[in-house]
N, C-alpha and C positions, 0 to 999 in steps of 0.2 A: 222223140218221134220217128217213126218207122220209115222205110224207104219208101213203101206204098203210099202213106201218107204225103211224104217230101212230094212224090211225084205228082199227087192230087194237088199241092199246093201250088206247085210250079206250072200245072196246065191251065189252072184257075186265074192267073194273072193276065193271060190274053186273050182268055174265053168269057172275061164276064160281060163284056156288051152282048154277048150272043146268048146270056142266060134268061130264061124268064123270070127264074126265081133268085132270090140269095137267103142264105143261112147265116144266122148270127152264129159265130163260132168262141167268141169272146165277149165279154160284157163287164165294164166297171166303171167305178166313179172315181175321180183322180184324188188321191190323199197327202197331197204335199202341199206345203207351203212358201216353197219358191220354185219358179217355171223352170222346166227342162225340156230337151228335145224329147217328142213322143217315141221317138225309135229307142232310144235309151232308156225312157220310162218303161216302155212295155217288157224291153228285155229283161227287166229284173223282176217282170211280174207274171209272166209268160212261159211256162217250161219249154225247154227245149226249141227256142225258136231264135234266129241269128238276127243280127242286125241288117244283113243282105234281103233277106226275106221278106222282113218288116217294112223295109224301103220298097219291095217289090209290090207286096201288098198296098200301100199308099200310091204307087206309081199307077196301078190300076184302080183308083179309086174305091179301094176296098176299107179304106181307114176312115172310119166316120167319127167325127166329135160334134156332139151338139147337133146331130142331124144332117151335117155336111160333110163332105169328103176333104179331108186336108195332106196337106204332103209330109215326107217324113222330118222335115224339119220345123213341125209346128210345135210352139212352145205351150205344152202343157199348164193350164192353171187349174188351181183347187176347184173343185166340184165338177171339173168337164166332164160329162156323160161320154166314154170312149166304146166303140164298138167295132170288132173286126167280122166283116160281113164276106162271105164265099160262094160261087154257084154252086156249091157240093152241101150234103148234110153233114152236120157233124157225126161223126161215129160214137154212138153209144156205147157204153158197155154195160151189158145188162147183167143184175146181181143175181147169181142163181145161188139159193141157199145150200149151204153143203154141212154136212153134220160131221165138224171138226170139235173135236174137244177145246173146252176153254178152261185156263184156269179165273175162275169167278172169285175174288177177293172178297167183294162185299156186293150187296145186292138189296134195293128197294124199288119202290113202287116210282122211284124217280130216275134213278141213275143205278149203273152198273160199274165198277171196278174190275178191271183185268188185267192179268198179269201177262205181259205178250211174251212169248220163247223169241229167242234168236230164229232167224231165217223165215222168220213169218212176214210177209208183208202186210200193213194195216189195211190197205183198200184197194182193188183191182186197177190197174194200169195197164198201158202198153207193156207186153211181155210178162204180165203177170195178172192172169183173167180170173184165176182161179187159187182155191186155197188161202186167201186172205183171211184175216180177222172179220172183216166186214162179210164175206159171205158166211163165215160162222155164227156172226151176231145175228143176220137176220134169217137165220134157222132157227135159232134158241129164243127169238123176241119175234112176234109176228109182226110189230107195227114200231118203228124206230122213225124219230121227226128229223125233218131236213132243214137247212137254212141254205140262203142264196150263195153262199162262199163255199160250201159242201157240195157240188152237184153230183148227185147218184153217191152221197159219202154218207146217210141218214144215221145220226145219231153222233157222228163222231164230232167234237169239240177242239182236239187236239191230236197231235200223232207223233212216233217216233218212228225211226228208219229201221229198216230190214233186219239189220244185223246187233239193233241195240234191244235191249231187252229191259222188262219192266213194268210199270204202271200206267196206265191209260183210265180216263174217266170216257163214259159212254153214256149220252141222255137217254131217257125212254120217254120223255114227255118232250111236247113244245115249251113248256114253262122252265124245265130243266135245261134245255138247249140253249135259250135265249141266256138264262142269267148264267149259266157255266162259262158261254162262249164271252160274255162280256167281262167276267171275271178274269179270264186268259187275257183278254183283250188291254184292260186296265190293268193288268199285273197283281191283281191283290190272292192271285192264288200262289202258293209254294210248292216250288217244284226243285226238287235235289237229287242228283246223280252222282255216282259213281265212277271214276275214270281212270284208267291206268295209261300214264303218259310215258312216254319215251324221257329219258332226261332226269338228273336228279335237280329239282327246282330251287332255286335259290332262297325264295323267302318261302316261309310257312304257309303263308295265307296274300291273296293278292285279285285284282280286278283286272281283266281283260275287257278292253273298248275298242270296238271297230266296226265301221260300215260294212255289213256282207250282203252281197250279190251275185248273181250269175257270174262265173268266170268266162271272159271274152276268149279264152282258148278251148275250154272244155265246156260243152252247155250242161253237162250233167252234174259238173261240181259247182261250188262255190267257193269265193275268197273274199280278203278283206281290202276294202279301198279305204282311199283317206278321203276321196269325194263324196258328199252323200248323195249325188246326183246317180252314181252307178251302185247303190248301195243302201240297206236301210240300218238305222243306229241300232246295235246290239252290245249288250252288256252283258259280262260272265264273271262270277264271284267264286273264288275257290278256296279251299285251303287242303293242307296237307293231310292225309289220313296215316299213311305210312311211306316209309322210305325203304328202296332196295337197291340203292347203289346206282344202277343204270337204268332203273324205271320208278316211276313213283305214282303211288295210290292218291287220287285227291277226290273232295268231295265238290260237285259245283252247283252253285245255286244260279237259276237263270232269273234276271230281271226283264229279259225279253226273250223271245220264243222263234227266233229265226231258225230257217232250216239248215241243218247241220250245223247250228251256232257253235256247240263243243268243241266238236272237232275241228272246225274252222280256226277259231279262237287260239287254239292249243299250237296248232300247225302254223298259225301267225306268229307265234312266240318262240317257235323252234323246238315244239313238244309235241308232235304229233301223237295220237292215240296208237296203243299197241295194237297191233295186226290192223291198221287201219287200211283195208285194200284201197280205198278211193284216194285218200290222201297220204301215201308215202308212209304209213306205219307197219307195212308188211315188209320190211328190211331192216337190217341193223343199222339204227341211228347212233345208238349210245354202247361201248363195251369194248371189247380188247379184241385182237384181230387172231387171236388163237382158234385152231379148227374145233378143240373141245368147247370154245363157248358158242361159236357158231352153228353147232350141232345143238347144243342146249336149248339156242333160241329157236330153230329150226322145230326142236320138239315141244317147244312151249307155241308155236304158231297152229300147230297141228291138233292143240288142247281147244281151239276156240275157232269157230267160222269168220268171226268179221272182228270190229273194233271191240275191244275191251270197254263197254259203255253200259251203266246199268240205271235206269229209271228208278230208284231207291224209294223216294218219299214223293208223296202229293197229298197237298193240304188246301183247302177249298172252304166257301160258306155252302151249307147245303141250300139249294135253290128254294126248298120250302119252309125249312123249319128255322132257317137262319144261323144255326149252329156249326160251330166251326168243325170240319172232318179233316183227319189226317190219318194218311196210312202208309206202312212201311212194308217193304218186301226185302227177302233175302236175296244176297246175290245166285244167281244161277249157279250149278254145279260147275261147269265148264270155267265160270268166270273165276270160281274159288280154285279150281284144280291149278289155275294159270298162277293166282295169287301164291298158293302152297310151293309152287315150283319155285318161285322167285325168292319167296322167304328162304327156303331151304338154300338156296345158291349162295345169297346175302349173308346169311348165317355161316355159313361154311367156307365162303371165300377168304383167302389168306390174303394180305397185304403186303 
C-alpha cells in the first residue's frame, strides 16, 4: 500500500460520519471452521494492511459483518459476509493493452499456457502499473473472462512471483475459468517446481508442512505459523534432483497453493532459496569463509535476478475435452548458468 493510500485510510477513519457515500473496498465470505478474531482473520487475507489499521477501520464503523458494524474483536464464523467500506472510492487500475512478446507454449479455443520470464509481474498492482503479463495478454486476446476472486485480473486462475519463471495457465472462456479454478482449489491439478536451495538437505525426499500467513513484522512477506488462526494450511513435497555441496537442486510438488509457499517453507526448515531477495537467500548461508568462495557466490548472484525458482511442469484436466494435459518447460538460461557454475565448483572442489 502506497503512502498516499495510507493517508487516505487514516483520513477516512474520522471523517466517515460526514461522508455522503461509502465505497466497498473489500468483500469476502468467511471460509473457516473455527471462530477467530476478525482483525487477525483479515490480516491474512487482505494485502498490506496492519492490525492497527483494521482496528481503526472497525472503530469508525467501517467494518461490516452481515450488514452490521462490528468491533475488531468480533469472532468470525463460517459463511459470515464481511465488507470494509470507506468514504472514498477504490483506486481502479486500468488495464492497458501492451504489445509485449509472450512465450506461448500452447493455445486452443479454451486456454493458453504461457512460459513467464523472470522480472515480469503477472498482473498490475501498486508499483507495477504496466509491463505485466496481463497487459500483454489483453493485447493479444480481445476478451478474457473474470471471476470474483480476481478483480481486474481476467483469465488468471493462478499466478507466480515476479522473479519466478515458468508455466501459467490462462483461461479464454468462462467455462475454462470456472473449471480450471476449481481444479486448482480442489488440488487436482499437478504443479512441479525446480528450486535451488541453500544447504545440503539430509534426506533425498520429504514433506514440509506449516500454516502460512502474512508476517506481522513485514507485511510484504509471509512466514510459517503453528497456529492456524494466523495462516492457512500448506504442504510442500520435495525430492532432491542434484547436490552441489553447499546448495541443492530440488523438485517441489505443491499440495496447496499459498503465496510464496515454496520460498517460505524452505526458509522455515533453514534452507532458503538461492538469491531470494525477500527471504534471506541473497547472502552466504552455507560454505567457506575464504575470499575466493565469497567472490564465487557474488558472481553466481549476478547471473540470476532473484530466487532460483522455476514452475517446470503443469498438469490438469482440459475443461472441455476432459483429457489430462501436461506441459513441461526447460529451465531458463540464467537458472541453467547458475547450476552449471555450481556443478563445476562442486566437481572441482578438493576436500
